[in-house]
All heavy atoms as TSV, in Angstrom:
chain	resi	resn	atom	element	x	y	z
A	1	MET	N	N	133.072	123.490	100.647
A	1	MET	CA	C	132.030	122.902	99.834
A	1	MET	C	C	130.695	123.037	100.575
A	1	MET	O	O	130.582	122.706	101.739
A	1	MET	CB	C	132.373	121.449	99.550
A	1	MET	CG	C	131.372	120.732	98.712
A	1	MET	SD	S	131.921	119.064	98.337
A	1	MET	CE	C	131.834	119.147	96.583
A	2	THR	N	N	129.684	123.487	99.884
A	2	THR	CA	C	128.359	123.667	100.460
A	2	THR	C	C	127.534	122.406	100.261
A	2	THR	O	O	127.525	121.846	99.172
A	2	THR	CB	C	127.630	124.835	99.754
A	2	THR	OG1	O	128.518	125.932	99.676
A	2	THR	CG2	C	126.403	125.235	100.518
A	3	PRO	N	N	126.827	121.916	101.309
A	3	PRO	CA	C	126.004	120.725	101.117
A	3	PRO	C	C	124.885	120.992	100.113
A	3	PRO	O	O	124.324	122.074	100.059
A	3	PRO	CB	C	125.441	120.417	102.489
A	3	PRO	CG	C	125.840	121.510	103.380
A	3	PRO	CD	C	126.766	122.428	102.650
A	4	SER	N	N	124.563	119.974	99.353
A	4	SER	CA	C	123.507	120.084	98.354
A	4	SER	C	C	122.197	119.568	98.929
A	4	SER	O	O	122.169	118.568	99.622
A	4	SER	CB	C	123.885	119.269	97.124
A	4	SER	OG	O	122.790	119.166	96.255
A	5	ASN	N	N	121.105	120.253	98.633
A	5	ASN	CA	C	119.783	119.777	99.027
A	5	ASN	C	C	119.096	119.055	97.879
A	5	ASN	O	O	117.924	118.738	97.950
A	5	ASN	CB	C	118.903	120.937	99.508
A	5	ASN	CG	C	119.339	121.411	100.877
A	5	ASN	OD1	O	119.836	120.631	101.673
A	5	ASN	ND2	N	119.176	122.679	101.139
A	6	ALA	N	N	119.850	118.802	96.807
A	6	ALA	CA	C	119.287	118.094	95.655
A	6	ALA	C	C	119.041	116.638	96.022
A	6	ALA	O	O	119.752	116.059	96.844
A	6	ALA	CB	C	120.253	118.173	94.479
A	7	PRO	N	N	118.015	116.019	95.427
A	7	PRO	CA	C	117.775	114.602	95.689
A	7	PRO	C	C	118.955	113.755	95.219
A	7	PRO	O	O	119.734	114.182	94.375
A	7	PRO	CB	C	116.513	114.285	94.884
A	7	PRO	CG	C	116.232	115.473	94.049
A	7	PRO	CD	C	117.093	116.594	94.500
A	8	LEU	N	N	119.054	112.586	95.787
A	8	LEU	CA	C	120.126	111.660	95.439
A	8	LEU	C	C	120.076	111.324	93.954
A	8	LEU	O	O	119.034	110.959	93.426
A	8	LEU	CB	C	119.972	110.374	96.269
A	8	LEU	CG	C	121.041	109.309	96.087
A	8	LEU	CD1	C	122.388	109.814	96.576
A	8	LEU	CD2	C	120.651	108.067	96.855
A	9	GLN	N	N	121.205	111.474	93.285
A	9	GLN	CA	C	121.294	111.168	91.860
A	9	GLN	C	C	122.292	110.024	91.675
A	9	GLN	O	O	123.456	110.160	92.041
A	9	GLN	CB	C	121.773	112.397	91.072
A	9	GLN	CG	C	120.847	113.577	91.161
A	9	GLN	CD	C	119.514	113.334	90.477
A	9	GLN	OE1	O	119.457	112.761	89.403
A	9	GLN	NE2	N	118.450	113.765	91.116
A	10	LEU	N	N	121.833	108.909	91.135
A	10	LEU	CA	C	122.691	107.763	90.876
A	10	LEU	C	C	122.795	107.535	89.378
A	10	LEU	O	O	121.800	107.688	88.662
A	10	LEU	CB	C	122.125	106.496	91.532
A	10	LEU	CG	C	122.028	106.483	93.046
A	10	LEU	CD1	C	121.305	105.224	93.506
A	10	LEU	CD2	C	123.398	106.545	93.668
A	11	GLU	N	N	123.969	107.171	88.904
A	11	GLU	CA	C	124.106	106.808	87.492
A	11	GLU	C	C	123.298	105.554	87.190
A	11	GLU	O	O	122.740	105.405	86.119
A	11	GLU	CB	C	125.573	106.592	87.139
A	11	GLU	CG	C	126.360	107.876	87.055
A	11	GLU	CD	C	127.788	107.645	86.624
A	11	GLU	OE1	O	128.051	106.691	85.845
A	11	GLU	OE2	O	128.658	108.411	87.068
A	12	ASN	N	N	123.255	104.623	88.149
A	12	ASN	CA	C	122.516	103.377	87.992
A	12	ASN	C	C	121.443	103.329	89.075
A	12	ASN	O	O	121.707	102.963	90.216
A	12	ASN	CB	C	123.463	102.188	88.107
A	12	ASN	CG	C	122.778	100.862	87.884
A	12	ASN	OD1	O	121.560	100.775	87.877
A	12	ASN	ND2	N	123.558	99.816	87.730
A	13	SER	N	N	120.216	103.709	88.727
A	13	SER	CA	C	119.148	103.806	89.721
A	13	SER	C	C	118.737	102.459	90.306
A	13	SER	O	O	118.049	102.417	91.333
A	13	SER	CB	C	117.935	104.493	89.113
A	13	SER	OG	O	117.436	103.740	88.036
A	14	THR	N	N	119.161	101.355	89.702
A	14	THR	CA	C	118.820	100.037	90.251
A	14	THR	C	C	119.622	99.716	91.515
A	14	THR	O	O	119.350	98.718	92.171
A	14	THR	CB	C	119.035	98.913	89.213
A	14	THR	OG1	O	120.426	98.838	88.889
A	14	THR	CG2	C	118.219	99.169	87.958
A	15	LEU	N	N	120.600	100.556	91.846
A	15	LEU	CA	C	121.407	100.320	93.042
A	15	LEU	C	C	120.673	100.668	94.334
A	15	LEU	O	O	121.048	100.218	95.404
A	15	LEU	CB	C	122.700	101.128	92.969
A	15	LEU	CG	C	123.663	100.736	91.857
A	15	LEU	CD1	C	124.839	101.694	91.818
A	15	LEU	CD2	C	124.151	99.308	92.043
A	16	LEU	N	N	119.637	101.486	94.242
A	16	LEU	CA	C	118.876	101.876	95.428
A	16	LEU	C	C	117.484	101.279	95.344
A	16	LEU	O	O	116.708	101.596	94.448
A	16	LEU	CB	C	118.777	103.402	95.518
A	16	LEU	CG	C	118.030	103.927	96.735
A	16	LEU	CD1	C	118.754	103.553	98.026
A	16	LEU	CD2	C	117.873	105.431	96.646
A	17	ILE	N	N	117.180	100.400	96.287
A	17	ILE	CA	C	115.880	99.718	96.311
A	17	ILE	C	C	115.201	100.047	97.634
A	17	ILE	O	O	115.776	99.847	98.704
A	17	ILE	CB	C	116.057	98.189	96.148
A	17	ILE	CG1	C	116.714	97.901	94.809
A	17	ILE	CG2	C	114.722	97.476	96.280
A	17	ILE	CD1	C	117.093	96.465	94.605
A	18	ASP	N	N	113.995	100.575	97.571
A	18	ASP	CA	C	113.236	100.917	98.768
A	18	ASP	C	C	112.526	99.673	99.301
A	18	ASP	O	O	111.302	99.556	99.228
A	18	ASP	CB	C	112.206	102.003	98.449
A	18	ASP	CG	C	112.836	103.369	98.255
A	18	ASP	OD1	O	114.061	103.485	98.399
A	18	ASP	OD2	O	112.098	104.315	97.977
A	19	ALA	N	N	113.305	98.740	99.840
A	19	ALA	CA	C	112.753	97.484	100.338
A	19	ALA	C	C	113.767	96.839	101.272
A	19	ALA	O	O	114.936	97.193	101.282
A	19	ALA	CB	C	112.434	96.559	99.171
A	20	GLY	N	N	113.289	95.870	102.035
A	20	GLY	CA	C	114.166	95.044	102.845
A	20	GLY	C	C	114.406	93.728	102.121
A	20	GLY	O	O	113.512	93.233	101.425
A	21	TYR	N	N	115.590	93.168	102.263
A	21	TYR	CA	C	115.908	91.894	101.602
A	21	TYR	C	C	115.785	90.782	102.632
A	21	TYR	O	O	116.566	90.711	103.577
A	21	TYR	CB	C	117.318	91.956	101.023
A	21	TYR	CG	C	117.624	90.844	100.060
A	21	TYR	CD1	C	117.011	90.784	98.819
A	21	TYR	CD2	C	118.532	89.853	100.378
A	21	TYR	CE1	C	117.286	89.779	97.915
A	21	TYR	CE2	C	118.829	88.839	99.489
A	21	TYR	CZ	C	118.209	88.805	98.266
A	21	TYR	OH	O	118.479	87.805	97.371
A	22	VAL	N	N	114.767	89.932	102.478
A	22	VAL	CA	C	114.479	88.883	103.455
A	22	VAL	C	C	114.320	87.557	102.724
A	22	VAL	O	O	113.492	87.427	101.823
A	22	VAL	CB	C	113.198	89.192	104.251
A	22	VAL	CG1	C	112.913	88.097	105.256
A	22	VAL	CG2	C	113.296	90.544	104.932
A	23	ALA	N	N	115.118	86.578	103.120
A	23	ALA	CA	C	115.020	85.209	102.586
A	23	ALA	C	C	115.039	85.192	101.054
A	23	ALA	O	O	114.265	84.494	100.422
A	23	ALA	CB	C	113.780	84.510	103.125
A	24	GLY	N	N	115.910	86.006	100.470
A	24	GLY	CA	C	116.076	85.998	99.022
A	24	GLY	C	C	115.049	86.799	98.246
A	24	GLY	O	O	115.012	86.741	97.025
A	25	GLU	N	N	114.228	87.569	98.946
A	25	GLU	CA	C	113.198	88.364	98.271
A	25	GLU	C	C	113.188	89.792	98.803
A	25	GLU	O	O	113.457	90.025	99.978
A	25	GLU	CB	C	111.811	87.750	98.499
A	25	GLU	CG	C	111.651	86.378	97.874
A	25	GLU	CD	C	110.233	85.860	98.030
A	25	GLU	OE1	O	109.305	86.671	98.184
A	25	GLU	OE2	O	110.067	84.634	98.005
A	26	TRP	N	N	112.870	90.735	97.917
A	26	TRP	CA	C	112.710	92.127	98.323
A	26	TRP	C	C	111.325	92.314	98.913
A	26	TRP	O	O	110.327	92.016	98.276
A	26	TRP	CB	C	112.913	93.068	97.131
A	26	TRP	CG	C	114.336	93.099	96.691
A	26	TRP	CD1	C	114.852	92.536	95.560
A	26	TRP	CD2	C	115.429	93.709	97.366
A	26	TRP	NE1	N	116.202	92.760	95.499
A	26	TRP	CE2	C	116.586	93.477	96.605
A	26	TRP	CE3	C	115.549	94.427	98.551
A	26	TRP	CZ2	C	117.833	93.937	96.970
A	26	TRP	CZ3	C	116.808	94.886	98.926
A	26	TRP	CH2	C	117.930	94.647	98.139
A	27	VAL	N	N	111.254	92.801	100.143
A	27	VAL	CA	C	109.992	93.041	100.843
A	27	VAL	C	C	109.741	94.546	100.827
A	27	VAL	O	O	110.464	95.315	101.458
A	27	VAL	CB	C	110.060	92.510	102.300
A	27	VAL	CG1	C	108.774	92.815	103.032
A	27	VAL	CG2	C	110.377	91.032	102.306
A	28	ARG	N	N	108.729	94.963	100.089
A	28	ARG	CA	C	108.443	96.388	99.923
A	28	ARG	C	C	107.393	96.902	100.904
A	28	ARG	O	O	107.204	98.101	101.037
A	28	ARG	CB	C	107.985	96.661	98.498
A	28	ARG	CG	C	109.052	96.334	97.487
A	28	ARG	CD	C	108.699	96.829	96.109
A	28	ARG	NE	N	109.712	96.472	95.140
A	28	ARG	CZ	C	110.871	97.098	94.982
A	28	ARG	NH1	N	111.166	98.120	95.731
A	28	ARG	NH2	N	111.738	96.696	94.074
A	29	LYS	N	N	106.717	95.995	101.594
A	29	LYS	CA	C	105.631	96.402	102.483
A	29	LYS	C	C	105.718	95.601	103.772
A	29	LYS	O	O	105.899	94.390	103.745
A	29	LYS	CB	C	104.305	96.115	101.769
A	29	LYS	CG	C	103.116	96.818	102.313
A	29	LYS	CD	C	101.903	96.454	101.474
A	29	LYS	CE	C	101.123	97.679	101.137
A	29	LYS	NZ	N	99.873	97.367	100.471
A	30	SER	N	N	105.570	96.276	104.895
A	30	SER	CA	C	105.526	95.570	106.177
A	30	SER	C	C	104.095	95.123	106.453
A	30	SER	O	O	103.152	95.608	105.824
A	30	SER	CB	C	106.017	96.488	107.302
A	30	SER	OG	O	105.121	97.551	107.498
A	31	GLN	N	N	103.939	94.215	107.389
A	31	GLN	CA	C	102.606	93.748	107.742
A	31	GLN	C	C	101.733	94.893	108.253
A	31	GLN	O	O	100.525	94.903	108.048
A	31	GLN	CB	C	102.693	92.634	108.788
A	31	GLN	CG	C	103.275	91.364	108.237
A	31	GLN	CD	C	103.511	90.303	109.299
A	31	GLN	OE1	O	103.366	90.554	110.494
A	31	GLN	NE2	N	103.889	89.107	108.872
A	32	SER	N	N	102.348	95.877	108.888
A	32	SER	CA	C	101.599	97.013	109.435
A	32	SER	C	C	101.379	98.120	108.402
A	32	SER	O	O	100.668	99.084	108.680
A	32	SER	CB	C	102.368	97.606	110.621
A	32	SER	OG	O	103.571	98.210	110.159
A	33	ASN	N	N	102.012	97.985	107.244
A	33	ASN	CA	C	101.993	99.017	106.196
A	33	ASN	C	C	102.691	100.305	106.627
A	33	ASN	O	O	102.575	101.323	105.953
A	33	ASN	CB	C	100.574	99.343	105.720
A	33	ASN	CG	C	99.979	98.204	104.940
A	33	ASN	OD1	O	100.664	97.541	104.166
A	33	ASN	ND2	N	98.702	97.950	105.145
A	34	LYS	N	N	103.419	100.278	107.737
A	34	LYS	CA	C	104.165	101.455	108.180
A	34	LYS	C	C	105.504	101.520	107.447
A	34	LYS	O	O	106.038	100.496	107.016
A	34	LYS	CB	C	104.417	101.406	109.685
A	34	LYS	CG	C	103.164	101.558	110.513
A	34	LYS	CD	C	103.504	101.533	111.985
A	34	LYS	CE	C	102.262	101.638	112.839
A	34	LYS	NZ	N	102.576	101.563	114.263
A	35	THR	N	N	106.025	102.738	107.327
A	35	THR	CA	C	107.331	102.953	106.708
A	35	THR	C	C	108.144	103.920	107.570
A	35	THR	O	O	107.616	104.551	108.488
A	35	THR	CB	C	107.185	103.561	105.300
A	35	THR	OG1	O	106.504	104.815	105.395
A	35	THR	CG2	C	106.444	102.626	104.356
A	36	PHE	N	N	109.432	104.030	107.259
A	36	PHE	CA	C	110.282	105.051	107.875
A	36	PHE	C	C	111.212	105.596	106.810
A	36	PHE	O	O	111.518	104.930	105.829
A	36	PHE	CB	C	111.061	104.502	109.086
A	36	PHE	CG	C	112.118	103.496	108.745
A	36	PHE	CD1	C	113.441	103.891	108.556
A	36	PHE	CD2	C	111.805	102.157	108.621
A	36	PHE	CE1	C	114.425	102.954	108.251
A	36	PHE	CE2	C	112.778	101.215	108.317
A	36	PHE	CZ	C	114.091	101.623	108.132
A	37	GLU	N	N	111.624	106.840	107.009
A	37	GLU	CA	C	112.490	107.501	106.040
A	37	GLU	C	C	113.945	107.414	106.482
A	37	GLU	O	O	114.263	107.550	107.667
A	37	GLU	CB	C	112.095	108.965	105.884
A	37	GLU	CG	C	110.714	109.137	105.277
A	37	GLU	CD	C	110.293	110.587	105.169
A	37	GLU	OE1	O	110.807	111.441	105.925
A	37	GLU	OE2	O	109.448	110.868	104.300
A	38	VAL	N	N	114.833	107.208	105.519
A	38	VAL	CA	C	116.271	107.255	105.733
A	38	VAL	C	C	116.717	108.616	105.220
A	38	VAL	O	O	116.492	108.945	104.051
A	38	VAL	CB	C	116.998	106.129	104.980
A	38	VAL	CG1	C	118.500	106.221	105.188
A	38	VAL	CG2	C	116.472	104.768	105.417
A	39	LEU	N	N	117.318	109.412	106.107
A	39	LEU	CA	C	117.698	110.776	105.762
A	39	LEU	C	C	119.199	110.926	105.579
A	39	LEU	O	O	119.990	110.259	106.254
A	39	LEU	CB	C	117.254	111.738	106.863
A	39	LEU	CG	C	115.773	111.743	107.219
A	39	LEU	CD1	C	115.524	112.689	108.394
A	39	LEU	CD2	C	114.933	112.124	106.024
A	40	ASN	N	N	119.578	111.810	104.680
A	40	ASN	CA	C	120.966	112.223	104.549
A	40	ASN	C	C	121.244	113.131	105.744
A	40	ASN	O	O	120.628	114.187	105.878
A	40	ASN	CB	C	121.168	112.984	103.235
A	40	ASN	CG	C	122.579	113.472	103.055
A	40	ASN	OD1	O	123.314	113.698	104.012
A	40	ASN	ND2	N	122.963	113.662	101.814
A	41	PRO	N	N	122.156	112.750	106.650
A	41	PRO	CA	C	122.353	113.540	107.864
A	41	PRO	C	C	122.912	114.942	107.607
A	41	PRO	O	O	122.720	115.826	108.419
A	41	PRO	CB	C	123.322	112.697	108.699
A	41	PRO	CG	C	123.967	111.785	107.732
A	41	PRO	CD	C	123.002	111.568	106.613
A	42	SER	N	N	123.570	115.146	106.484
A	42	SER	CA	C	124.147	116.467	106.237
A	42	SER	C	C	123.150	117.443	105.615
A	42	SER	O	O	123.339	118.647	105.717
A	42	SER	CB	C	125.387	116.356	105.344
A	42	SER	OG	O	125.034	115.936	104.044
A	43	THR	N	N	122.095	116.939	104.986
A	43	THR	CA	C	121.143	117.831	104.318
A	43	THR	C	C	119.710	117.656	104.786
A	43	THR	O	O	118.873	118.516	104.541
A	43	THR	CB	C	121.152	117.587	102.794
A	43	THR	OG1	O	120.690	116.264	102.531
A	43	THR	CG2	C	122.534	117.802	102.204
A	44	GLY	N	N	119.407	116.514	105.417
A	44	GLY	CA	C	118.040	116.222	105.811
A	44	GLY	C	C	117.188	115.698	104.671
A	44	GLY	O	O	116.005	115.438	104.842
A	45	THR	N	N	117.781	115.519	103.502
A	45	THR	CA	C	117.063	115.014	102.333
A	45	THR	C	C	116.709	113.540	102.526
A	45	THR	O	O	117.516	112.761	103.034
A	45	THR	CB	C	117.938	115.147	101.066
A	45	THR	OG1	O	118.321	116.512	100.924
A	45	THR	CG2	C	117.218	114.707	99.827
A	46	VAL	N	N	115.511	113.161	102.121
A	46	VAL	CA	C	115.085	111.758	102.200
A	46	VAL	C	C	115.811	110.967	101.114
A	46	VAL	O	O	115.724	111.293	99.933
A	46	VAL	CB	C	113.554	111.620	102.022
A	46	VAL	CG1	C	113.152	110.149	101.999
A	46	VAL	CG2	C	112.823	112.368	103.121
A	47	LEU	N	N	116.555	109.946	101.528
A	47	LEU	CA	C	117.264	109.079	100.583
A	47	LEU	C	C	116.411	107.891	100.159
A	47	LEU	O	O	116.477	107.438	99.034
A	47	LEU	CB	C	118.572	108.570	101.192
A	47	LEU	CG	C	119.594	109.629	101.571
A	47	LEU	CD1	C	120.778	108.981	102.277
A	47	LEU	CD2	C	120.039	110.396	100.345
A	48	ALA	N	N	115.619	107.371	101.108
A	48	ALA	CA	C	114.791	106.199	100.835
A	48	ALA	C	C	113.672	106.123	101.867
A	48	ALA	O	O	113.782	106.678	102.951
A	48	ALA	CB	C	115.628	104.926	100.892
A	49	THR	N	N	112.609	105.443	101.514
A	49	THR	CA	C	111.520	105.133	102.431
A	49	THR	C	C	111.402	103.619	102.467
A	49	THR	O	O	111.213	102.987	101.430
A	49	THR	CB	C	110.202	105.765	101.954
A	49	THR	OG1	O	110.391	107.177	101.841
A	49	THR	CG2	C	109.087	105.480	102.940
A	50	LEU	N	N	111.577	103.061	103.661
A	50	LEU	CA	C	111.643	101.611	103.812
A	50	LEU	C	C	110.488	101.077	104.647
A	50	LEU	O	O	109.919	101.805	105.464
A	50	LEU	CB	C	112.969	101.231	104.483
A	50	LEU	CG	C	114.227	101.652	103.722
A	50	LEU	CD1	C	115.464	101.358	104.554
A	50	LEU	CD2	C	114.311	100.961	102.384
A	51	PRO	N	N	110.156	99.776	104.477
A	51	PRO	CA	C	109.107	99.187	105.292
A	51	PRO	C	C	109.550	99.100	106.757
A	51	PRO	O	O	110.673	98.705	107.044
A	51	PRO	CB	C	108.908	97.791	104.691
A	51	PRO	CG	C	110.143	97.504	103.916
A	51	PRO	CD	C	110.720	98.828	103.526
A	52	ASP	N	N	108.684	99.501	107.660
A	52	ASP	CA	C	108.966	99.463	109.092
A	52	ASP	C	C	108.451	98.138	109.631
A	52	ASP	O	O	107.305	98.022	110.048
A	52	ASP	CB	C	108.289	100.641	109.777
A	52	ASP	CG	C	108.746	100.829	111.212
A	52	ASP	OD1	O	109.610	100.053	111.669
A	52	ASP	OD2	O	108.241	101.749	111.870
A	53	MET	N	N	109.318	97.147	109.602
A	53	MET	CA	C	108.926	95.793	109.984
A	53	MET	C	C	108.853	95.650	111.494
A	53	MET	O	O	109.661	96.221	112.217
A	53	MET	CB	C	109.915	94.799	109.405
A	53	MET	CG	C	109.917	94.807	107.901
A	53	MET	SD	S	111.116	93.629	107.259
A	53	MET	CE	C	111.030	94.015	105.530
A	54	GLY	N	N	107.910	94.850	111.936
A	54	GLY	CA	C	107.723	94.597	113.360
A	54	GLY	C	C	108.637	93.498	113.868
A	54	GLY	O	O	109.423	92.899	113.117
A	55	ARG	N	N	108.511	93.222	115.138
A	55	ARG	CA	C	109.372	92.244	115.812
A	55	ARG	C	C	109.336	90.872	115.127
A	55	ARG	O	O	110.370	90.254	114.904
A	55	ARG	CB	C	108.942	92.115	117.268
A	55	ARG	CG	C	109.808	91.178	118.073
A	55	ARG	CD	C	109.308	91.091	119.493
A	55	ARG	NE	N	109.314	92.418	120.074
A	55	ARG	CZ	C	109.878	92.715	121.236
A	55	ARG	NH1	N	110.445	91.771	121.954
A	55	ARG	NH2	N	109.853	93.934	121.701
A	56	GLY	N	N	108.150	90.391	114.780
A	56	GLY	CA	C	108.027	89.074	114.142
A	56	GLY	C	C	108.685	89.037	112.775
A	56	GLY	O	O	109.338	88.050	112.414
A	57	GLU	N	N	108.517	90.120	112.012
A	57	GLU	CA	C	109.127	90.185	110.679
A	57	GLU	C	C	110.654	90.230	110.779
A	57	GLU	O	O	111.361	89.593	109.999
A	57	GLU	CB	C	108.613	91.417	109.932
A	57	GLU	CG	C	107.144	91.321	109.573
A	57	GLU	CD	C	106.592	92.647	109.129
A	57	GLU	OE1	O	106.462	93.562	109.990
A	57	GLU	OE2	O	106.289	92.782	107.933
A	58	VAL	N	N	111.146	90.986	111.754
A	58	VAL	CA	C	112.598	91.078	111.946
A	58	VAL	C	C	113.156	89.732	112.393
A	58	VAL	O	O	114.196	89.280	111.895
A	58	VAL	CB	C	112.952	92.195	112.956
A	58	VAL	CG1	C	114.427	92.155	113.311
A	58	VAL	CG2	C	112.570	93.552	112.388
A	59	LYS	N	N	112.454	89.057	113.298
A	59	LYS	CA	C	112.914	87.730	113.746
A	59	LYS	C	C	112.936	86.754	112.578
A	59	LYS	O	O	113.899	85.983	112.423
A	59	LYS	CB	C	112.030	87.189	114.862
A	59	LYS	CG	C	112.528	85.830	115.373
A	59	LYS	CD	C	111.729	85.329	116.528
A	59	LYS	CE	C	112.203	84.007	117.084
A	59	LYS	NZ	N	112.945	83.104	116.253
A	60	ALA	N	N	111.922	86.776	111.728
A	60	ALA	CA	C	111.894	85.893	110.552
A	60	ALA	C	C	113.063	86.204	109.615
A	60	ALA	O	O	113.682	85.292	109.062
A	60	ALA	CB	C	110.569	86.032	109.814
A	61	ALA	N	N	113.387	87.480	109.452
A	61	ALA	CA	C	114.520	87.862	108.596
A	61	ALA	C	C	115.846	87.371	109.184
A	61	ALA	O	O	116.700	86.843	108.468
A	61	ALA	CB	C	114.553	89.375	108.416
A	62	ILE	N	N	116.006	87.519	110.496
A	62	ILE	CA	C	117.228	87.048	111.162
A	62	ILE	C	C	117.333	85.531	111.067
A	62	ILE	O	O	118.402	84.985	110.762
A	62	ILE	CB	C	117.263	87.519	112.631
A	62	ILE	CG1	C	117.427	89.033	112.678
A	62	ILE	CG2	C	118.369	86.810	113.414
A	62	ILE	CD1	C	117.206	89.639	114.045
A	63	ASP	N	N	116.235	84.829	111.305
A	63	ASP	CA	C	116.236	83.362	111.214
A	63	ASP	C	C	116.587	82.902	109.804
A	63	ASP	O	O	117.358	81.957	109.624
A	63	ASP	CB	C	114.876	82.790	111.626
A	63	ASP	CG	C	114.597	82.948	113.114
A	63	ASP	OD1	O	115.536	83.259	113.880
A	63	ASP	OD2	O	113.422	82.776	113.501
A	64	ALA	N	N	116.036	83.568	108.792
A	64	ALA	CA	C	116.330	83.208	107.397
A	64	ALA	C	C	117.809	83.448	107.078
A	64	ALA	O	O	118.454	82.623	106.435
A	64	ALA	CB	C	115.447	83.998	106.446
A	65	ALA	N	N	118.346	84.571	107.552
A	65	ALA	CA	C	119.758	84.872	107.312
A	65	ALA	C	C	120.648	83.854	108.023
A	65	ALA	O	O	121.638	83.377	107.463
A	65	ALA	CB	C	120.083	86.282	107.786
A	66	HIS	N	N	120.281	83.496	109.249
A	66	HIS	CA	C	121.064	82.515	110.009
A	66	HIS	C	C	121.042	81.154	109.318
A	66	HIS	O	O	122.077	80.502	109.180
A	66	HIS	CB	C	120.501	82.411	111.432
A	66	HIS	CG	C	121.278	81.485	112.301
A	66	HIS	ND1	N	120.847	80.225	112.598
A	66	HIS	CD2	C	122.455	81.642	112.910
A	66	HIS	CE1	C	121.736	79.629	113.362
A	66	HIS	NE2	N	122.718	80.466	113.572
A	67	THR	N	N	119.877	80.741	108.865
A	67	THR	CA	C	119.756	79.448	108.161
A	67	THR	C	C	120.593	79.452	106.894
A	67	THR	O	O	121.331	78.497	106.624
A	67	THR	CB	C	118.283	79.159	107.825
A	67	THR	OG1	O	117.556	79.056	109.047
A	67	THR	CG2	C	118.139	77.868	107.034
A	68	ASN	N	N	120.490	80.514	106.118
A	68	ASN	CA	C	121.248	80.591	104.876
A	68	ASN	C	C	122.752	80.624	105.127
A	68	ASN	O	O	123.523	79.991	104.415
A	68	ASN	CB	C	120.825	81.807	104.053
A	68	ASN	CG	C	121.441	81.781	102.682
A	68	ASN	OD1	O	121.394	80.776	101.990
A	68	ASN	ND2	N	122.034	82.880	102.294
A	69	PHE	N	N	123.164	81.345	106.143
A	69	PHE	CA	C	124.577	81.425	106.477
A	69	PHE	C	C	125.121	80.053	106.852
A	69	PHE	O	O	126.202	79.677	106.445
A	69	PHE	CB	C	124.798	82.417	107.626
A	69	PHE	CG	C	126.236	82.538	108.038
A	69	PHE	CD1	C	127.128	83.268	107.264
A	69	PHE	CD2	C	126.703	81.927	109.186
A	69	PHE	CE1	C	128.456	83.384	107.630
A	69	PHE	CE2	C	128.028	82.036	109.569
A	69	PHE	CZ	C	128.916	82.769	108.784
A	70	ARG	N	N	124.365	79.290	107.596
A	70	ARG	CA	C	124.808	77.975	108.043
A	70	ARG	C	C	124.876	76.971	106.904
A	70	ARG	O	O	125.615	76.002	106.985
A	70	ARG	CB	C	123.870	77.463	109.129
A	70	ARG	CG	C	124.002	78.269	110.408
A	70	ARG	CD	C	123.081	77.794	111.492
A	70	ARG	NE	N	123.213	76.360	111.682
A	70	ARG	CZ	C	122.389	75.630	112.383
A	70	ARG	NH1	N	121.359	76.194	112.971
A	70	ARG	NH2	N	122.555	74.346	112.521
A	71	THR	N	N	124.079	77.151	105.835
A	71	THR	CA	C	124.049	76.168	104.752
A	71	THR	C	C	125.020	76.481	103.618
A	71	THR	O	O	125.148	75.708	102.706
A	71	THR	CB	C	122.633	76.042	104.162
A	71	THR	OG1	O	122.233	77.307	103.652
A	71	THR	CG2	C	121.649	75.548	105.210
A	72	THR	N	N	125.692	77.643	103.688
A	72	THR	CA	C	126.639	77.983	102.607
A	72	THR	C	C	128.051	77.695	103.005
A	72	THR	O	O	128.392	77.488	104.101
A	72	THR	CB	C	126.501	79.465	102.204
A	72	THR	OG1	O	126.717	80.277	103.346
A	72	THR	CG2	C	125.172	79.744	101.592
């Protein structure tokens, strides 16, 4: 089988969201406005472009996840 360089095709496009999920909300933009690409390793095709969150944003996301986990 030959790898395909075609873009990702989903039957349900709502399954792929170019955002981070933090404290019950989709975060589409980092404070720095930087992003990074997620690549298909077999083809090099870009699957998604996500917000490149900094240390403070990541810590807030971890703290929110920890709090939510403890309360459920």
